[in-house]
N, C-alpha and C positions, 0 to 999 in steps of 0.2 A: 720610761721614755716611750712615746708613741708617735706615730705618723698617720694622721687621718687625711682623707681626701674628700672634697666636695666640689661640685661645680657651682659657680656664681653666675653663669650665663647659660641660656638654653636656646636651642633652635626649635621654635614652637610654631603652633598654628597661627600665631599673631606676629611672626617674625622673630627677631632676636629679642629675648626677654632678659633684662639685666637685673641682678640682685647685688650689683657692686656698691649700691648705696649702703649695704650692710657694713662696708669698711669705712664709709665716710661719716663716721660719728665721732667728731673730735672730742666730745665730752667723755667718751669711753676709751679713746686711744691715747697712748703715749707718743707714738710716732707712726706716721704713714709716709712711705716713700713711693712716689708716683713716677713710674718709668715712662719716658717719652722717647720715641724713635721709631723708624719705619721697619719694614720687613727685614729679617735676617740680621739685625744689628746686635743681637746678643741678650735680649731681655730675659728669655727663658734660661739661657746659660748662666746669667748673673744670679737669678733666683735659685737655681739648683745648687750653685756653689755656696751661696749664703746658707741654704738649708743644710748642706753638709757641715759647715762650720757650727751651726746651731746644734745639730744632733751630736757632734763631737763634744760640745759643751754640756751635753746631757739635757737639752731642752726638747719639749714636745713641739711638733710642727704640724701645721695644717696646710696641705698643698691644694691649690686651686688649678686643676687641669683645664685646658681649653676644650670647650664643647665641640669645636670644629675638628680639632686634632688633639685627642686626649694624651698623646705622648709629649705635648708641649705644655709648659706652665704659664698660667695667666696671673697667678698670685701666690703669695706665701705668707702665712700668719704664724707668729710666735706668741701664743696666748699668754704665757707667763710674763712676757715683757710688754704686753699691750702694744705690739709692733706688727706692722704688715708692710709688705712690698707688693705692688700691684702694677700690672701693665695698664697704663691709663690711656691707651690709644683706642680708636674706633675698632669694633662697635661698642666696646665696654668702656666708654669714656669716663674717666674719674678726674674730678677737679678738686683743688684744695678747698677745704672748709675752714681751716684755721692755719693759713700759711705762716711758716716760720716757727710758731710755737708747737705745732703738731705735724703739719704737712710739709714735705719737701719734694721738689721736682728733681729728677735725675735724668739728664739729657744724654742718651746713648748714641744719638746721631753724630756726636763728635768723633766716634770711632769709624765712621765712613771715610773712605778716600774719595772726597767729592770730585776731585779732578779726574780720577779714573772712571767715575760713574757717568760723567757728562756725555761721553759718546754712546752710552747705553740708554739714553733717555727714551727713545721710541720703543725699544724692547721692554723697558720697565713699565711704560704706560700701557702697552698692549697686554702684558701679562696681568697687570692689576685689573684691567677691564674684564678680561676673561674670568678671573677669579670672582669678581663681583657678580658677573652674569650667572655663574653657576649657582650662587647663593639665591638669586632671585627666583630661578626655576625651582630650587628645592623648597623655598618658602611657599610657592604657589601650591605645590603638592601637599605640604603640611597643612596649609589652610583648608584645603578640600577634605583632608583626613579629619581635621578637627570638627568640621561641620557634620560629618557622618558620625563622629563620636557623640556629638550632642544629640543626634537622632536616636542613638542607642540608649543614652541615659533617659531621654524622655519616654522611650518605649517601656522601660522597666521601672520607672520611678512612680509607681502608683502610691496613693496614701497609705495603704496597708503595708506596703514594702517599707516606706519611710518610718512607719510606727514600729515595725519589727526591728529595724536598725537602731532606732532611738532606744528601745528597750535593751538591746545588747550593749549599747554605749553606756546606759545607766548602770548596768551590771558591772561593766569593766571599771567605771569610775568609782563605784562603791568598793570594789576589791583593791584597786591599785593606787588610788590617788587621795590618800589621807592628807589633811592639811599639815603644812610644815610648821605653822605657828608664826611664820614671818609674813612679809608682804607678798605682793604678786610676783610670779616668776618672770624670768626674762625670756623673750621670744627672739630666736634667731631664725633666719630663712636661708636655706641652702637647697640646691638641687642635688639629690642623691642619684638621680637617673638623668640621662641626657641622650638626645639623638645626635649621633656623631658620624664621622666618615666610616666607622667600623660597625655601624648599626646602633640599635638601642643598647645603651651601656648603663648598668647599675653597679655602684661601688659597694657591693655587699660587704667587703672587708671593713669598711668604715662602721657598719652596724656591728659586726663581730667585735671590733675594738672597743665599743662603748656600751654594749648591751649583753647581759647574760640571759635575759628572758625576752624572747621575741614572739610576738603575736603575728602569725602569718595570715594575711587576709587574701584568700583566693578569690580573685575578682576579674572577670573578663568583660563586665558591663559598665565599669566606672562607678560602682556603688561605694567604694571605699571612702570617698570624700564625705558622704553623708554620715558615715560612722565616725570618721576621724574629727570632724569639725567640733562636735560637743566634747569630745575627749580633750582636744586642744584647749578649748575654753575652760574646762574644769581643771586641767593641769595647771594652767597659768594662775587661775583664781586660788588654787590650793598652795601656791608658792613654789611650784616646780619649774625649773628652766627647761625649755623645750626647743629642739631644732625641728622646725616645720619644713617639710620637703614637698614642693609643688609637683604636680604631674608634669612630665617632660613635654607632653604635647599640648596640654591645656593648663597653663600655669595659674589660672584662677581657682584650680581645684587641688586638694591635697592628695598626695600619694603615700607619704610615709611620715611618721613622727618618731623622734628619738629623744628620750629623757635620760641624758647621761648620768645625772645624779641618782636616778633610780635604777640604773643599769637595765632599762626597759625600752623596748622599741615596738612599733607597729609598722609592718611593712606590707605593701601591696605586692602580691605574687600573681603572675600571669603565666599562661602556658609558654609564652615566648621568653619571659624573664622570671623563672621560678626561684623562690628562696632556696638556696643550695643545701640547707642543713635541716635537721629535725627541729621543728619549732617548739617553743614552750606551750603554745596553744595554736590550733589551726581553726579559722573561721571560714566556712564556705559561703562567702557572700553571693557568689553566682548562683547558689541554690535557693536563695531567699525568695525570689519572685515565684518560683514553682511551689515553694513551701506554703505560700499564702494564697495559692490558687490564682495567681495573676496569669491572665491569658497572654502568653507570649507567642509570637509568630517566629518560631525557631528557625525555619528555613530563611526567612527574611533577615533575621539577625545574623545568621551565619554568613549570608551573602554580603551584608553590610560590613561585617568584620573582615571578610576576605578582600573587599575593595579597599578598606582602610589599610590593610597590610600591604597591598600592592602600591598604594599611594605613598605609604611610608617608605617602602623599599625603593621607589623611584626617587624620593627625596634623599635617601641615604646615598644612592648612586650619584646624585647631584653634589652632595657634600664631599663624596670621594673625588669627584672631578674637580671640585673647588680646592680640595687639599692638594691634588696633583698640580693644579695651576699655581697655588701658593708656594709649593716646593720649587717649581720652576722659577718663580719670582725671587725666592730666597737664594736659589742657585746663582742667579745673576749678581746678587749683592755679596754673597759670602767671600769671593776672592778679594773683595775690596773692603773688608772689615778687619780692624785690628783686634782680633780676639784675645791676644795677650793683654792688650790694654783693658778689655772688658773684664778679664780675670783679675787684673790688678785692682780695678774699680770694685769688683765683688769682694775681694779680700779686705779692702779698706772700708767698705760699707759694713761688712760683717764685724770688723773690729769696732767700728763706731757704735753699732747696735749692741754688741755684747758687753761693751765696757761703759755704756752710758749709765749715769747715776739714776737710781730709782726715783720716780716722781713722788712728790710729797703730797 
């Protein structure tokens, strides 16, 4: 029995980036429960309680923490049952793709004491406005940091650098990715790293749970994407299932790959977020430009990275202020939520999930 954790949403240079469509694949799911309801109504509480029931029954779980507040849950997957529960409210809106047969809405707003909340209307609206305002400021900082990151990639991505990375990728593919004899592998997308109210957070324990052999890619210039892209394509073509993890700041670029069936992973390691263990192999990608005599303006790159770090730090402060505002908003709601009712609903939902007949 294992419990892995991934993010499905990220606070990025382009705003909130959602991967929640990964759960909206009715052809692959047996059941998807979409939770609806406002702040503090017990969505995370319900998912944690169902997760405890599932683990007590001996099932593996995959938890989806919130990228804004990693102590809160936005989703729960039970892979063996083809079942998931997800917070379907903004910003990670999830709607039913196959209502009734696969998808079901669960309305937790019924546990609000609406009459008691009426006098609090103005306070609720003010707290919600403050919460949204902090996110806007954080995203402006992340947008600026992302632009500087692109400047760094362009400064180091000379043709000779790209060719050296391509040769390394071909070597890894030849060693690690033999054909399985079946069809193409399955691609899943998850964020392993996220920018949160506690700073940049990487769920290294998820890698540890799924990989015995870890390639550590030491990279402060954003070169990992150029190495990982051909490895991803080759792995899928060879029939291996892959979890592709986008960069938390620039989600159009890859940061990590995990191949659970091969017990193999490739992780980007930075001075701020180093891989915490001894790797199977370590590749110094940040040394590649110098190794091929690429003319780098090191003082300028150091200054750019320093400004990026400052912008990211300001964004994290904004996310922390947003979290505090959201906590205040939930604090207004909590005295007027029937949490015993939420727990009873969680127990009933867990029983429904765990006793449902297998799909044919």
